[in-house]
N, C-alpha and C positions, 0 to 999 in steps of 0.2 A: 630454380626459377629466379630466385635474387642473385644469385650471378650472372644470368641472363640479362635483368634488370640492368646492373652494371653497366655490363659490358656495351647495353644498348646506349644508355646515356652515357655514357664517356665515349662513346662511336661520334656522337652529334658530333664534334671537331670535325669528322671527314665529311659530315653535309653539308656546314659550312662552307668548308674547304670545295666540295663539288659544286656546290650551286651558285658561290660567287664564282667560279671559276666557268662555270659552263654560260652563265645569265649573259657576260658580254658579247658570244656570240653571236644570237641576236638580236643586240640593243642596238649592236653596232651599226645591224643595218639602219636606225632609224639617228641616230647618232651622228653620224658620217654627214648626214643631212641636213639636223638640225645646225650643229656647229659650225656643217662647210670642212668636212677633212680630208685631205689629201689621203692619197694612200700612206704615206711617210706618220701623217700623225693619226690614220687608224693603228697603226703600228706600233706609235707611244702608248696612245688608249690600253691598250692591251700588255703591253710591253714594260712599261711603268707599275703595274701589278706587280708584277713578274720580277722587278728592280726589288721592291717594297716588299716582298715575298722572300727573298735572299739576303736583305739585311734581319729580318724578323726571324728566319731560320741562324742568322750569324749570333743573333743573340740567344737563341733558345734555348740553347747546350748549358750555355751558364746561367742563366735562369733557374732552370731547371733542375740544374746541379744546386743552387743555390739556395734558391725560394721553395722548390717543392715541384712533381708535377703539376698536383690539382691546382694551386693556387694562380701558377701559370696559364693555365687552360681554364681561371674565371674570370682573371685578368682579359684572357683574348676572346672570350664570348662576349665581353665589354666593345672591347675594340672592334668586334665584328658590327653588332649593333650600330657605333655611330657612323662607321664606315659607309655601313648599307644609307644611313639616311640622309647623309650629306651627299652621294654620289647622286640620292634621289630627287633633292632639291634644286641640283647643281645648276646653275643660271647663265654658266661661263666656262670654258675649258678649263682653267685654272683652277675654279670649285669642284669640277668633277674629277679633276686628277689630284686634287686634295682629296679626295674619296676615294679615289684608288689607292691611291698610297696607303690609308688609314685600310682599307680591304685587304690590300695585299702582305701586307705584314702581317695584320693575323691571322691571314692564308699560312705563310712561313710561319711562325711560331704552331699554328694548330697543327702542319703536314709534320711536325718532327716530332712536337709532344704525345698527343694524340695518340701514333704506334706506340710509343714508348711505354706510356702511361701502361695500356693496354697490356703491350707484355711481358713487364712489371708485375699484373695482376691474375694472370692467366697462368694455370695448372701446364703442366710441359706437354702434355698429351691433348692440352684442348690448345694451344700455342696457336697457331699455326689458323683456326678458323676465328680465334676469337682478335684476334690482328686484323687479318683482314676483314672484320666488320666495320674495320676503317676505310679499307678500299672499296669495302659494298655501300657504305656512307659516301663516300666520295660520286661513284657509278649515281647513286638515287638521285642523290646532289644533282648531279649533274643531267640528268634523265626530269628532274622536275623544272631545274630552269629553260629548260627545250620547253618542255610543258607549257607553264607561263610565256614563255614566251612567244606560243603558235597563238595561244590567247587571247594576250595583249597586243599581236600584230596587229591589226586592225584599225590603230587609232594613232594618231600622231603623237601622243605622249606617252603610250602604251610603256615607253623605253623608264621611265619614272617610275613605274609600279614595276617592273622587273627586274629593279637595281634595291629599290627598298623595300621590296619581299625578304630581303636576307636578313634582315634585322630578327623576323621573328624566329629561327633557327638558335639565331644566338640569346636570345633569351629566355627559350627550354633550356638552352644547355647551362646558361649560366644560376639558374634554379635548382640543375638535375646536378651540378655536382657538387651544389652547397649539401646534396645528401652521400655523396661518396669517400669514402677512407684517403689519407694519403698513399701512395705504393710502396711497400711493404719493405723491400730491397732500398729504396730512397731513408727512409726512417731509420733501417740497419744500419747503410752509412754514416748516417748522424750520432750513431752509438745510443740510437734511443730504442734498445730490444723491445721493451715492453709496449712501446705502440707500434712495434712493429707487428708482433706476436695478436696483438688486440685486433689489427685492421688484416692478420690472413686469418684469424677467426668469421671474422666478422665477411669476409669474401668468398671461403672455403665453410660455410658455413655445415653442420652435421658431418665434416669429417675430422678425421686426425690430423692434427699439421704440427706436432712434433719435431716429425724430420726434418719438416720443410725451414722449422722456424730455425733446426742447428744448423744447418747447411748456409741458411740466412748469416745467422750470426758468425759462420766460418769465414764466409765468404767478403762481409762485411770489415771484420776483425784482418785480414789480409789488406784489403783496397785501403785502410784507415791511416795506414804505414806510409801509402805516397803522401807526398804536400806537395809534388808536382806534375798536377793534371794532364798540363798539357804537352808538357816534356815526357811524361806517360804516354802521351796517342802515339809521337812521334817515335820512341822507341821501339826495338825488334817486336817486345809480346802486342804486339797493336799493329805491326806493320801491315799485316795481312788483311785484316778485317781491316785498314784502311784503304788498301787496293782496291775491294770487292766494290766495298762500298761506294768511294767514290766513283769506281770503273763501273758500275750499277745506273748510277745517280746520273752519270751521262751520259751512257750509251741509251735507258729509259728517254732521253729527249731529243735526241738526233737521230732517234731511228721515226719519228715524227708523227707521235701520238697527238701534241697539241696544236698542229698545225690541221688535226680535224676537228678536236676541241672547240676550238677558239673561231675557225673560219670555215667550218664541216656549211651554212648556208653559202656562204660564197660561192666554196670549192660546188655544190649543186647549183648554185645558179649558173654559175658560168659552165654546166656541164650542160644545160638545156632547160631546167627546170624550170616552171613558166614563170613563175611569183617568190615573190618573201617569204608568205605564209608556206605556200608550198616546197619551199626550202627549209623551213623551220622543223615543218611537217616530217622530210624524212631523216630530219638531224632532230628530231625526236624519238623514230624507229630507229636508228643507230644509237641512240643514247637507250634505249629501253633493252637491245642486245648484252651493251655493255655491263647495263644490272645484271641480268638472268645469266651471262657468263661469269659475272663475278660470283654469284649464290653458287654454281657450280665448283668455283675454284675452292672459295669455302670447304666444301664436302671433301675436295680432293688432298687438299693440301696434308691434312694430316697422316692421310691414307696412299697416296703415292707419292708423295715428298715434292719438297721444293725446286730441286734441279731439276726432276723427270718433268716437272709442266713448267719450268722455266723453257727447258731447248724444246719442250713439241710446241709452246707459243710463238717461239721466237723462228721457227720452220716454215709456222701459218704464217707471219707477219712477211717473212721474204715472199712465199710465194704471191700473198696479196697485191704487196705493192707492184712486184712485177705487171701483175693481173692492172691495176689501175694506173700504171705509170703504160702501158701501154693502151689501152682504152682512150687515154686521153691523146696519146700522138695518133691513132687511130680517126679520132675528131668526132667523137658519140654525142650525140645529141638527141633532143628529144623525146620519144621513146625508146632509144637507147642508151639513156643517161641514165635509166634504171640502174642499167650494168655498172656504171660507176657510183650509185647507191647500194648496190650491192658488194661490192669489191670494198668500200670503207669502211660497210657493216660486218666483213669478212675480216676483213683486217683489225677491228675492233673488238672482234670478238677474242680471236687468238690473241692478244696485249692481255686482254680482261683475265683471262684462263693461266699465263706466263709473268709477263714483265711487270703489268702494272700490281701487281697482288703480293708478286715474290720479292722487289726489291724493298717495301717496306716491310715487310717483313725479315725481311733476312737482316737488315741494318738496326732492328729491335732486338735482333740475337747474337748478332757475330762480337760487338765489341765487351771488352774486359768493363766491369764494373764499375771499377773509379773513373773512366771515361767516356762510360757507355752515350753520357749527354753529349760530351763535345763530338764525340766522332758522328752520332747521326745527325749532330750539327755540321758536322763539316760537310758531310755527302749532302744532307737537306742542302746545304749553300750552292753547291754544284749543282742539283740538278736544275732549284730554281734558276741559278744564272745560265745553266745551257738551256731551260725551258722560255728565258730573256730571249736569247739569243738565234733560240729557231723560231720561235713568233714574230723578231721583228723581222727577220731575214727572209719569213716565208713568201711578204707578196712580192717583195723586191728580186728572189731567185725564180718564181714565175714568172715577172715581166723581164727580165733575162735570159732566162734560158727557157722557159716556156713550162706547162704544169706534167707533162710525160718525165723529160730528163729529172725535174727537182724530186720527182717521186722516187726516179732511178736512185738520184743519189742519199734518198733513207733507206732504199732497198739495202745498197750496197754497206750503210750504216748497222743495218739490221745484220748481214753475213759475219761483220765485223764482232757484233753482240754475241751472237753464236760462238765465234770460236773462241771469246774470253771465256765464256761462259761454260765451257767445253773443257778445256784445262785449269781453271782456277777457283768455280763458285761451289762450294760445299754444299752436301745433304744433311739440316740439322733436324729431322724432321724426329721427333719423338726425345730430343734430348734437352735435358735442364739446361738455365740459360749458361749455369755453374759448368757443367759436364762438354759444353761447345767453346767455352772459352779454354777451356785444359787444353782440346785438343788441338785447338786454332792455334797455342798460345806452342804446342807441341809439334804443330807443321804436320799434326797425323790427314789423313786424306778426306776424313768424314764423308762416304762416299756410302750410299744406303749399299 
């Protein structure tokens, strides 16, 4: 029970990530009129937070390696609160963008440090489910943002409340993290063996941690010999994890998921839904599918395995993107617009059992301890950078090529991801972080 509570509190970083990522989709329908934004400036309002997220992720690895995972999450929670409040009271575009930068920076840090912290406090046989708590919270935050967006979509000033309510989970995360221990592997890596032992005993109350402590000490002793972590990251030992991590980071974005997260109401309005409220309600339904399928993924990751779920999810994404593109090219409108909604929901469902949770789980597992923070940081920078690129180009692609061809481009990227996964992505189910590191260092297949 204690460990479950710890994981739930620690995962609140994902809730903030999800809420602040998703809330802009509904708020944008009103912000664009209040501030008279054209398509390019709408893209900037979305993309500036993503650019800030990439910057936040760039510093997150170094900061979490130096100061610890826990203290970084505490500071991040406060930045979330500040960014939400600044966005809510914005009276001009520059102030709004300032709030979005604060929120984006915090999102970038949380998106990297939360799964890192969860992976390091979890026992091997539960790590898939525990780390995926972060992904569950992301999806829950997104669907909550859609629900809030719907409830507040009937007033012209509702967008301020949509953005401002993001401060509440930030406050809860800050209070919760005050009660939690630091990551045992980080403590051991800093030579604080007694503190690492105490933290493990707290985290795994009622179980014998002798073997886990001994393994931590051995691994930490090995990695304390390295004095140049960045050089180690680019050395042969970490090369394969780096290729896998950055590759999946890019593919998670260029397959189009965040065009749905950020622009779903806009997509549904273009497909023929009659009002902003109807479009936001349909988007909330898609968000609920995301939550449910992520819960299913949590149960399957430590049973079926990461690789198999990833391949299954990608296959489903490929098919549904082709159907979605075909629906747009066929000109579905009116009642048939719900075919578009169903296609988007199915696409999100397959993402939620595969590429969504597996990417964040794998990058928390595959990097060596000495460079785990920095390796995850580089993968997260790539993820947010391509998130920004895809988001800022989506409306322009639709304008230039049409909605159908645009989604066919994302389908082609999904096929490329399938090929990449088949040949390069390992199975890590049920292995300790130390075992995974040793196997990848030896170029072992790590297949189920």
